[in-house]
TIVEXBA-661813 format. One record per residue: residue in three letters; y, z, x of N, C-alpha, C, O in turn. Coordinates in Angstrom, 2 decimals, m for minus. Each point is the difference from the previous one (the first is absolute). Layout:
N
{atom "ALA" {Y Z X} {Y Z X} {Y Z X} {Y Z X}} ...
This chain:
165
{atom "MET" {m51.43 29.96 m35.22} {1.19 m0.33 0.78} {0.43 m0.63 0.67} {m0.78 0.00 0.95}} {atom "ASP" {1.91 m0.89 m0.63} {m0.29 m1.47 0.41} {0.41 0.15 0.94} {m0.02 m1.15 0.44}} {atom "GLN" {0.60 2.00 0.61} {0.50 0.70 1.60} {m1.28 0.28 0.58} {m0.81 0.83 m0.40}} {atom "SER" {0.69 m1.63 1.42} {m0.81 0.59 1.28} {m0.17 1.37 0.23} {m1.04 0.61 0.25}} {atom "GLY" {2.30 m0.18 m0.38} {0.14 1.60 0.68} {0.93 0.70 m0.87} {0.39 m0.48 m1.07}} {atom "PRO" {m0.03 1.59 1.51} {0.66 1.01 m0.59} {1.34 m0.04 0.53} {0.60 1.07 m0.15}} {atom "TRP" {0.00 m1.94 0.69} {1.37 m0.87 0.37} {0.20 m0.83 m0.97} {m0.80 m0.70 m0.61}} {atom "PRO" {2.56 0.88 0.43} {0.50 m1.01 m1.10} {m0.11 m1.22 0.51} {m0.34 m0.22 1.16}} {atom "LYS" {0.62 m0.58 m1.97} {0.17 m1.66 0.79} {1.36 m0.19 0.84} {1.06 0.21 m0.59}} {atom "ALA" {m1.05 m0.52 1.65} {1.46 m0.11 0.77} {0.93 m0.30 m0.73} {0.75 0.97 0.10}} {atom "LEU" {m0.09 m2.00 m1.08} {1.09 m0.30 m0.90} {0.33 1.22 m0.65} {1.18 0.18 m0.31}} {atom "GLU" {m2.09 0.76 0.04} {0.52 1.27 m0.86} {0.27 1.07 1.06} {0.00 1.16 m0.42}} {atom "LEU" {0.28 m1.39 1.91} {0.74 0.85 1.07} {1.40 m0.33 0.43} {0.92 0.68 0.46}} {atom "ILE" {m1.16 m2.71 m0.93} {1.45 0.07 0.93} {1.17 0.20 m1.75} {m0.12 m0.29 m1.20}} {atom "ILE" {1.17 0.94 2.09} {1.14 0.21 m0.97} {0.85 m1.08 m0.17} {0.67 m0.17 1.02}} {atom "ASP" {m0.30 m1.05 m2.38} {0.74 m0.86 0.21} {1.44 0.44 m0.71} {0.77 m0.78 m0.55}} {atom "ARG" {m0.57 2.13 0.69} {1.56 0.45 m1.18} {m0.43 0.89 0.98} {m1.00 0.71 m0.18}} {atom "PRO" {1.90 m0.66 1.58} {0.15 1.59 0.51} {1.00 0.68 m0.73} {m0.18 1.22 0.04}} {atom "GLU" {1.25 m1.62 m0.75} {0.57 0.88 m0.66} {m0.48 1.31 m0.74} {0.60 1.01 m0.36}} {atom "ASN" {m2.20 m1.53 0.24} {m0.83 1.10 m0.89} {m0.25 1.12 0.93} {m0.36 1.15 m0.23}} {atom "GLN" {0.58 m1.62 1.11} {m0.80 0.87 1.49} {1.18 1.18 m0.05} {1.16 m0.09 m0.41}} {atom "PRO" {m2.01 1.48 1.12} {1.27 0.75 m0.18} {1.57 m0.02 0.98} {0.25 m0.94 0.76}} {atom "ARG" {0.33 1.65 m0.89} {0.66 m0.18 1.03} {0.35 0.13 1.11} {0.77 m0.61 0.74}} {atom "PHE" {m2.04 2.32 m0.56} {m0.32 m0.07 1.29} {m1.15 m0.99 0.88} {0.03 0.03 1.23}} {atom "TYR" {m0.77 m0.67 m1.78} {m0.93 m0.49 0.42} {1.55 m1.67 0.60} {0.25 m0.45 1.12}} {atom "ARG" {0.35 0.12 m2.48} {0.63 m1.20 1.15} {0.50 0.21 1.14} {m0.19 m0.69 1.00}} {atom "ALA" {0.95 1.79 m1.10} {0.41 1.06 1.40} {m0.90 m0.21 1.16} {0.20 m0.46 1.13}} {atom "ALA" {m1.08 0.85 m1.65} {m1.20 0.65 1.10} {m0.36 m1.79 1.20} {m0.02 m0.36 1.18}} {atom "PHE" {m0.18 m0.20 m2.59} {m0.35 m1.40 0.18} {1.22 m0.78 1.22} {m0.28 m0.60 1.03}} {atom "GLY" {1.46 0.85 m1.54} {0.84 m0.91 0.64} {0.37 0.77 1.54} {0.62 m0.49 0.95}} {atom "LEU" {m1.30 1.99 m1.09} {0.55 0.43 1.76} {m0.95 m0.45 0.57} {0.27 m0.63 1.02}} {atom "VAL" {m1.74 0.75 m1.42} {m1.43 m0.96 0.73} {0.43 m1.24 0.44} {m0.32 m0.37 1.13}} {atom "THR" {1.03 m0.37 m1.90} {0.11 m1.57 0.26} {1.36 m0.04 1.34} {0.18 m0.70 0.99}} {atom "LEU" {0.62 1.90 m1.65} {1.22 m0.32 1.28} {m0.82 0.48 1.25} {0.41 m0.36 1.11}} {atom "ALA" {m1.47 1.08 m1.18} {m0.50 0.98 1.43} {m0.34 m1.36 0.64} {0.47 m0.35 1.08}} {atom "PHE" {m1.57 m0.61 m2.02} {m0.79 m0.81 0.58} {1.19 m0.88 0.79} {0.15 m0.05 1.22}} {atom "TRP" {0.46 m0.47 m2.01} {1.04 m1.10 0.41} {0.63 0.33 1.15} {0.28 m0.77 0.92}} {atom "ALA" {0.11 2.76 m1.03} {0.38 m0.09 1.74} {m0.72 0.14 1.26} {0.34 m0.33 1.14}} {atom "MET" {m1.62 0.98 m1.64} {m1.00 m0.22 0.58} {m0.24 m1.48 1.00} {m0.47 m0.03 1.14}} {atom "TRP" {1.01 m1.28 m2.07} {m0.62 m0.87 0.06} {1.24 m0.66 1.03} {m0.46 m0.58 0.98}} {atom "VAL" {2.03 0.61 m1.09} {1.02 0.03 0.57} {0.06 0.64 1.46} {0.56 m0.62 0.91}} {atom "TYR" {m1.16 1.94 m0.69} {m0.33 0.15 0.89} {m0.96 m0.63 1.30} {0.19 m0.11 1.21}} {atom "LEU" {m1.01 m0.14 m1.88} {m1.26 m0.60 0.82} {m0.03 m1.32 0.31} {m0.86 m0.48 0.74}} {atom "MET" {2.32 m0.59 m1.62} {0.04 m1.37 0.03} {1.62 0.36 0.84} {1.01 m0.64 m0.29}} {atom "MET" {m1.00 1.62 1.21} {1.24 0.09 0.93} {m0.72 m0.22 0.97} {0.80 0.56 0.75}} {atom "PRO" {m1.67 m0.90 0.00} {0.19 m0.90 1.56} {m0.21 m1.37 m0.59} {m0.17 m0.89 0.84}} {atom "VAL" {0.15 0.56 m2.05} {m0.13 m1.71 m0.04} {1.61 m0.18 0.00} {0.51 m0.91 0.65}} {atom "VAL" {0.19 1.73 m1.35} {1.54 m0.34 0.03} {0.53 0.14 0.90} {1.04 m0.65 0.11}} {atom "THR" {m1.42 1.49 0.98} {0.68 m0.01 1.21} {m0.60 m0.92 1.20} {0.57 m0.09 1.08}} {atom "LEU" {m1.33 m0.34 m1.29} {m0.39 m1.28 0.92} {0.91 m1.40 m1.05} {0.56 m0.90 0.64}} {atom "LEU" {m0.52 0.88 m1.84} {0.74 m1.31 m0.48} {1.40 0.50 0.57} {0.56 m0.82 0.74}} {atom "GLY" {0.05 1.92 m0.95} {1.46 0.35 0.36} {0.22 m0.66 1.46} {0.89 m0.73 0.43}} {atom "TRP" {m1.93 1.22 0.09} {m0.21 m0.58 1.77} {0.07 m1.41 0.25} {0.46 m0.69 0.91}} {atom "ALA" {m1.10 0.46 m2.08} {m0.39 m2.13 0.64} {1.06 m0.56 m0.86} {0.02 m1.23 m0.04}} {atom "PHE" {1.18 2.11 m0.90} {1.00 m0.91 m1.08} {1.56 0.70 0.97} {1.12 m0.21 m0.47}} {atom "GLY" {m1.32 1.06 1.86} {0.95 0.42 0.19} {1.07 0.75 m0.45} {1.22 m0.19 0.04}} {atom "VAL" {m2.33 1.59 m0.71} {1.11 1.30 m0.40} {0.72 0.14 1.07} {1.23 m0.07 m0.09}} {atom "SER" {m1.92 0.30 1.41} {1.14 0.78 0.73} {1.25 m0.84 0.53} {1.06 0.54 0.30}} {atom "ARG" {m1.27 m1.71 m0.24} {1.86 m0.71 m0.16} {0.18 0.79 m1.49} {0.49 1.11 0.23}} {atom "PHE" {m0.67 m1.26 m1.36} {0.49 0.14 m1.00} {0.82 1.87 0.42} {1.19 0.25 m0.19}} {atom "VAL" {m2.18 0.72 0.74} {0.66 1.10 0.15} {0.93 0.13 1.20} {0.69 1.01 0.09}} {atom "ASN" {m0.62 m1.93 0.82} {0.77 m0.60 1.32} {1.63 m0.03 m0.86} {0.87 0.87 0.07}} {atom "VAL" {m0.84 m2.11 m0.83} {1.05 m0.80 m0.76} {1.20 1.52 m1.04} {1.15 0.44 m0.01}} {atom "MET" {m2.62 m0.22 m0.74} {0.73 1.21 m1.05} {0.28 1.17 0.46} {1.16 0.42 m0.03}} {atom "ILE" {m1.81 0.05 0.36} {m0.06 1.37 0.53} {0.79 0.18 1.40} {1.09 0.56 m0.06}} {atom "VAL" {m1.43 m0.88 1.00} {0.58 m0.22 1.17} {1.32 m0.77 0.48} {0.57 0.13 1.08}} {atom "GLN" {m0.28 m0.81 m1.94} {0.84 m0.86 0.60} {0.95 0.27 m1.09} {1.15 m0.34 0.25}} {atom "GLY" {m1.40 0.96 m1.56} {1.26 0.45 m1.28} {0.02 m1.24 m0.68} {1.08 m0.50 m0.32}} {atom "GLY" {m2.41 m0.18 0.03} {0.01 m0.99 m0.99} {0.18 0.59 m1.56} {0.63 m0.51 m0.93}} {atom "LEU" {m1.60 2.14 0.97} {0.24 0.24 m1.24} {1.38 0.22 m0.58} {0.10 m0.16 m1.21}} {atom "ASN" {1.01 0.51 1.89} {0.86 0.17 m0.51} {0.85 m1.12 m0.77} {0.64 0.17 m1.04}} {atom "ASP" {m0.75 m1.11 1.62} {0.53 m1.35 m0.62} {m1.16 m0.75 m1.05} {0.32 m1.14 m0.33}} {atom "VAL" {m1.34 1.54 m0.10} {m0.48 0.11 m1.38} {0.77 0.68 m1.10} {0.50 m0.46 m1.03}} {atom "THR" {m0.54 2.04 1.68} {0.70 1.09 m0.56} {1.22 m0.60 m0.84} {0.42 0.14 m1.15}} {atom "ARG" {m0.06 m0.90 2.29} {1.80 m0.42 m0.58} {m0.73 m1.49 m0.72} {m0.20 0.42 m1.14}} {atom "LEU" {m0.03 m1.12 1.13} {m0.21 m0.63 m1.32} {m1.16 0.05 m0.85} {m0.37 m0.96 m0.68}} {atom "LEU" {m0.11 1.89 0.73} {m0.74 0.69 m1.49} {0.65 m0.10 m1.03} {m0.66 m0.18 m1.02}} {atom "GLY" {1.93 0.25 0.92} {0.47 m0.05 m1.43} {0.76 m1.67 0.05} {0.79 m0.10 m0.94}} {atom "TRP" {m0.84 m0.93 1.62} {0.03 m1.12 m0.10} {m1.41 m0.50 m0.77} {m0.09 m0.85 m0.88}} {atom "TYR" {m0.84 1.54 1.40} {m1.06 m0.68 m0.67} {m0.77 0.55 m0.92} {m1.12 m0.37 m0.34}} {atom "LEU" {2.06 1.75 m0.28} {m0.69 0.00 m1.46} {0.94 m0.94 m0.61} {m0.31 m0.99 m0.66}} {atom "LEU" {1.33 1.33 0.91} {1.15 m1.09 m0.78} {m0.79 m0.97 m0.14} {m0.59 m0.02 m1.08}} {atom "VAL" {0.31 m1.00 1.97} {m0.51 m1.02 m0.39} {m1.45 m0.06 m0.95} {m0.28 m0.75 m0.94}} {atom "ALA" {m0.50 1.82 1.56} {m1.13 m0.03 m0.92} {0.29 0.74 m2.02} {m0.63 m0.37 m0.99}} {atom "PHE" {1.32 1.03 1.03} {0.60 0.71 m1.09} {0.50 m1.57 m0.49} {m0.80 m0.57 m0.75}} {atom "THR" {2.00 m0.14 1.08} {0.02 m0.78 m0.67} {m0.63 m1.45 0.03} {0.47 m0.90 m0.70}} {atom "LEU" {m1.41 0.72 1.42} {m0.99 m1.06 m0.53} {m0.67 0.72 m1.17} {m0.06 m0.72 m1.00}} {atom "CYS" {m0.56 2.21 0.81} {m1.11 0.45 m0.80} {1.12 m0.22 m1.37} {m0.44 m0.46 m1.05}} {atom "GLY" {1.90 0.84 1.19} {1.05 0.26 m1.39} {m0.43 m1.39 m0.07} {m0.42 m0.17 m1.15}} {atom "SER" {0.34 m0.81 1.75} {0.50 m1.67 m0.66} {m1.60 m0.31 m0.76} {m0.10 m0.78 m0.95}} {atom "LEU" {m0.55 1.19 1.27} {m1.49 m0.18 m0.44} {m0.40 0.51 m1.42} {m0.49 m0.53 m1.00}} {atom "ILE" {0.99 2.05 1.41} {0.15 0.89 m1.50} {0.72 m0.87 m1.14} {m0.52 0.02 m1.11}} {atom "LEU" {1.50 m0.65 1.26} {1.46 m0.30 m0.67} {m0.78 m1.06 m0.41} {0.01 0.03 m1.23}} {atom "TRP" {m0.78 m1.10 1.70} {m0.32 m1.28 m0.09} {m1.08 0.36 m0.91} {0.61 m0.18 m1.05}} {atom "ALA" {m1.73 0.53 0.71} {m0.81 0.66 m0.62} {0.26 0.34 m1.19} {m0.40 m0.59 m1.01}} {atom "ILE" {1.47 2.09 1.07} {0.71 0.30 m1.25} {0.56 m1.28 m1.15} {m0.19 m0.12 m1.21}} {atom "TYR" {1.00 m0.78 2.28} {0.07 m0.88 m0.51} {m0.34 m1.65 m0.93} {0.57 m0.84 m0.69}} {atom "ASN" {m1.78 1.14 1.25} {m0.73 m1.03 m0.40} {m1.20 0.67 m1.22} {m0.39 m0.73 m0.90}} {atom "TRP" {m0.04 2.00 0.99} {m0.36 1.07 m0.77} {1.00 m0.36 m1.64} {m0.29 m0.13 m1.19}} {atom "VAL" {1.31 0.10 1.86} {1.17 0.12 m1.34} {0.09 m1.29 m0.73} {0.00 m0.10 m1.23}} {atom "ARG" {0.09 m0.94 2.14} {m0.19 m0.96 m0.61} {m1.36 m0.78 m0.91} {0.05 m0.90 m0.83}} {atom "PHE" {m1.16 1.62 1.36} {m1.23 m0.72 m0.68} {m0.67 1.19 m0.78} {m0.68 m0.36 m0.96}} {atom "HIS" {0.71 1.09 1.08} {m0.33 1.54 m0.44} {m0.27 m0.85 m1.75} {0.94 m0.62 m0.50}} {atom "GLY" {m2.03 0.70 m0.07} {m0.31 0.14 m1.14} {0.33 m1.45 m0.63} {0.22 m0.11 m1.21}} {atom "ALA" {m0.20 m1.25 2.30} {m0.33 m1.10 m0.52} {m0.72 m0.76 0.24} {m0.46 m0.02 1.14}} {atom "THR" {0.11 m0.75 m1.91} {m1.20 m0.55 m0.11} {0.12 m1.26 0.48} {0.51 m0.72 m0.85}} {atom "ARG" {m0.81 0.05 2.03} {0.68 m0.86 1.04} {m1.52 m0.65 m0.50} {m0.07 m1.17 0.41}} {atom "ARG" {m0.62 1.40 m0.83} {m1.78 m1.18 0.03} {0.21 m0.68 m1.95} {m0.74 m0.85 m0.49}} {atom "SER" {1.78 1.44 m0.16} {m0.11 m0.92 m1.41} {m0.38 m1.17 m0.52} {m0.20 m0.22 m1.19}} {atom "ASN" {0.07 m0.63 2.19} {m0.97 m1.21 m0.35} {m1.70 0.08 m0.20} {m0.68 m0.89 0.49}} {atom "ALA" {0.33 1.51 m0.90} {m1.92 m0.38 0.06} {m0.28 m1.25 0.39} {0.41 m1.09 m0.39}} {atom "PRO" {m1.17 1.40 1.22} {m0.35 m1.30 0.28} {m0.96 m0.90 m1.37} {m0.34 0.76 m0.91}} {atom "CYS" {m0.02 m2.02 0.75} {m0.52 m0.28 m0.79} {m1.14 m0.42 0.23} {m0.21 m1.04 0.61}} {atom "VAL" {m0.80 1.90 m1.13} {m1.88 m0.45 m0.27} {m0.33 m1.33 m0.29} {0.52 m0.46 m1.01}} {atom "LEU" {m1.14 m0.15 1.54} {m0.63 m1.06 m0.58} {m1.62 0.57 m0.11} {m0.63 0.89 0.57}} {atom "ALA" {0.37 m1.76 m1.46} {m1.42 0.31 m0.67} {m0.56 m1.32 0.94} {0.62 m0.68 0.81}} {atom "ASN" {m1.67 0.62 m1.13} {m1.12 m0.63 1.57} {0.32 m1.27 m0.91} {0.90 m0.64 0.55}} {atom "ALA" {m1.26 0.12 m1.58} {m0.09 m1.17 m0.57} {1.20 m0.60 0.37} {m0.05 m1.20 0.26}} {atom "GLN" {1.51 1.96 m0.13} {1.25 m0.66 0.52} {0.01 m0.57 1.35} {0.28 m1.08 0.52}} {atom "VAL" {m0.66 2.12 m0.18} {m0.39 0.09 1.96} {m0.87 m1.48 m0.09} {0.42 m1.12 0.28}} {atom "ALA" {m1.58 1.44 m0.70} {m0.64 m1.20 0.53} {0.36 m1.57 m0.73} {m0.49 m0.95 0.60}} {atom "VAL" {1.11 0.72 m1.55} {0.90 m1.13 m0.33} {0.55 m0.38 0.88} {m0.26 m1.11 0.47}} {atom "ALA" {1.45 2.14 0.18} {0.72 m0.35 0.76} {m0.72 m0.36 1.57} {0.75 m0.62 0.75}} {atom "LEU" {m1.53 0.80 m0.43} {m0.80 m0.31 1.18} {m0.92 m0.85 m0.30} {m0.84 0.16 0.89}} {atom "GLY" {0.47 m0.97 m1.58} {m0.68 m0.96 m0.94} {m1.41 0.15 m0.06} {m0.69 m0.97 m0.32}} {atom "VAL" {m0.01 2.50 0.70} {m1.55 0.26 m0.28} {m0.38 0.49 m1.54} {0.72 0.08 m1.00}} {atom "GLU" {m1.88 0.17 1.17} {m0.57 0.70 m1.46} {0.09 1.19 0.79} {0.02 0.19 1.21}} {atom "GLU" {0.03 0.81 m2.57} {0.22 1.21 0.43} {m1.79 0.17 0.52} {0.26 0.78 0.93}} {atom "SER" {m1.32 m0.88 m0.87} {m0.90 0.88 0.28} {0.29 m0.06 1.66} {m0.30 0.90 0.79}} {atom "VAL" {0.96 m2.18 m0.47} {0.42 m0.20 2.06} {0.94 0.78 0.23} {0.19 0.41 1.14}} {atom "LEU" {0.46 m0.09 m2.01} {1.43 1.13 m0.09} {m0.42 1.38 0.17} {0.59 0.93 0.55}} {atom "ALA" {m1.73 m0.94 m1.13} {m0.39 1.73 m0.11} {m1.33 0.19 0.88} {m0.64 1.04 0.16}} {atom "GLY" {0.39 m2.36 0.38} {m1.44 0.23 1.20} {1.83 0.28 1.24} {0.17 1.01 0.70}} {atom "TRP" {0.73 m2.08 m0.79} {1.15 0.66 1.34} {0.12 1.55 m0.20} {m0.33 0.83 0.84}} {atom "GLN" {0.76 m0.63 m1.80} {0.25 1.31 m0.03} {m1.39 1.29 0.18} {m0.05 1.23 m0.12}} {atom "GLU" {m0.66 m2.01 0.37} {m1.30 1.49 0.50} {0.08 m0.27 1.62} {m0.04 0.96 0.76}} {atom "LEU" {0.17 m2.58 m0.16} {m0.33 0.75 1.12} {1.35 0.40 1.07} {1.14 m0.16 m0.44}} {atom "LYS" {m1.33 0.65 1.76} {0.93 0.77 0.66} {1.45 m0.88 0.49} {1.21 0.25 0.04}} {atom "ARG" {m2.20 m1.54 0.35} {0.84 m0.74 0.87} {0.18 m1.49 m0.17} {m1.09 m0.56 0.14}} {atom "LEU" {2.31 m0.46 m0.44} {m0.61 m1.76 m0.45} {0.97 m0.16 1.01} {0.58 0.81 0.72}} {atom "GLU" {m0.52 m2.28 m0.86} {0.53 m0.70 1.33} {1.12 m0.89 m0.99} {m0.67 m0.73 m0.72}} {atom "VAL" {2.11 0.55 0.47} {0.72 m1.37 m0.50} {0.17 m0.58 0.41} {0.15 0.57 1.08}} {atom "ASP" {0.02 m1.46 m0.91} {1.10 m1.40 0.20} {0.81 m0.19 m0.64} {m0.05 0.74 m0.99}} {atom "PHE" {1.10 m1.57 0.99} {1.25 m0.01 m0.83} {0.34 m1.38 1.17} {m0.32 m0.30 1.15}} {atom "ASP" {1.17 m0.30 m2.27} {0.78 m1.21 0.57} {1.50 0.10 0.42} {0.68 1.02 0.06}} {atom "ASP" {m0.33 m2.25 0.21} {1.52 m0.08 0.17} {0.94 1.01 m0.68} {0.80 0.88 0.32}} {atom "GLU" {m1.49 m1.64 m1.81} {0.68 0.98 m1.15} {0.05 1.26 m0.79} {0.70 0.23 m0.99}} {atom "GLY" {m1.41 0.41 1.47} {m0.93 1.73 0.08} {m1.06 m0.58 m1.07} {m0.31 1.10 m0.46}} {atom "ARG" {m0.48 m2.02 m0.30} {m0.71 0.18 m0.58} {m0.92 0.11 0.48} {0.26 m0.16 1.20}} {atom "PHE" {m1.69 0.43 m1.35} {m1.43 0.82 0.25} {m0.41 m1.28 0.62} {0.65 m0.95 m0.44}} {atom "THR" {m1.63 0.62 1.42} {m0.99 m1.61 m0.44} {m1.54 0.46 0.98} {m0.88 m0.78 0.38}} {atom "ALA" {0.95 2.40 m0.15} {m1.32 0.47 m0.09} {m0.07 1.39 0.05} {0.29 0.49 1.10}} {atom "ILE" {m0.61 0.32 m2.05} {m1.00 0.86 0.16} {m1.25 m0.08 0.13} {m0.69 m0.82 m0.61}} {atom "ARG" {0.06 2.01 1.76} {m1.10 0.42 0.06} {m0.38 1.48 0.87} {0.87 0.43 0.76}} {atom "PRO" {m1.73 0.06 m0.83} {m0.47 1.25 0.05} {0.12 0.16 1.91} {m0.11 m0.97 0.75}} {atom "ALA" {0.30 2.04 m0.39} {0.49 m0.61 1.76} {m1.05 0.20 0.86} {0.01 m0.48 1.13}} {atom "ALA" {m1.30 1.43 m1.75} {m1.28 m0.72 0.57} {m0.24 m1.79 0.43} {0.05 m0.53 1.11}} {atom "THR" {m0.36 m0.20 m2.78} {0.11 m1.20 0.28} {0.81 m0.43 0.69} {m0.48 m0.95 0.63}} {atom "ALA" {1.87 1.19 m0.28} {0.85 m0.13 1.25} {m0.05 m0.32 0.88} {0.54 m0.97 0.55}} {atom "ARG" {m1.39 1.91 m0.11} {m0.61 0.39 1.61} {m0.90 m0.82 0.28} {m0.30 m0.54 1.07}} {atom "GLN" {m0.24 0.46 m2.35} {m1.10 m1.06 0.63} {m0.09 m1.32 0.08} {m0.90 m0.63 0.54}} {atom "ASP" {2.67 m0.15 m1.57} {0.08 m1.28 0.18} {0.44 0.10 1.72} {m0.80 m0.49 0.80}} {atom "GLN" {2.01 1.10 m0.29} {0.37 m0.15 1.08} {m0.55 0.03 1.09} {0.37 m0.62 1.00}} {atom "ALA" {m1.85 1.73 m1.13} {m0.51 m0.30 1.17} {m1.30 m1.14 m0.35} {m0.99 0.31 0.66}} {atom "ALA" {0.74 m1.68 m1.62} {m0.35 m0.85 0.40} {0.77 m1.00 0.19} {m0.45 m1.04 0.49}} 
């Protein structure tokens, strides 16, 4: 027997596909989760009250409830919704336009040219063995001249030692 006891391995107890659970179990687990979230919110209410007091919720209640500011908000709610739906609609229309425009089109039709190591070594003016050594390193320091040609290529650790000296 491979196991140290009669219990199954922990991974066998985990259900990775909840759709395979009976509907009753999923509903029960959902209700238990909801109950614990409700308890957590109930226990955090003193913190919420303290933060509300610190940030002036009493002023909010005075302006919105006592002085009737809520009436102004409900009067302007239609305009707020109109602006929000206009913005959302324009973004949806823009997404549809781009989908119609680019759907099925291959924008990357020209595949990049892949060079052999021999061609790269000739372009850099080094032997293939040196190029292969550079390809194994994680970092290189490369110096260029004013025309953009390589003047020096060396491993980064060597570069740090040169700067320290």
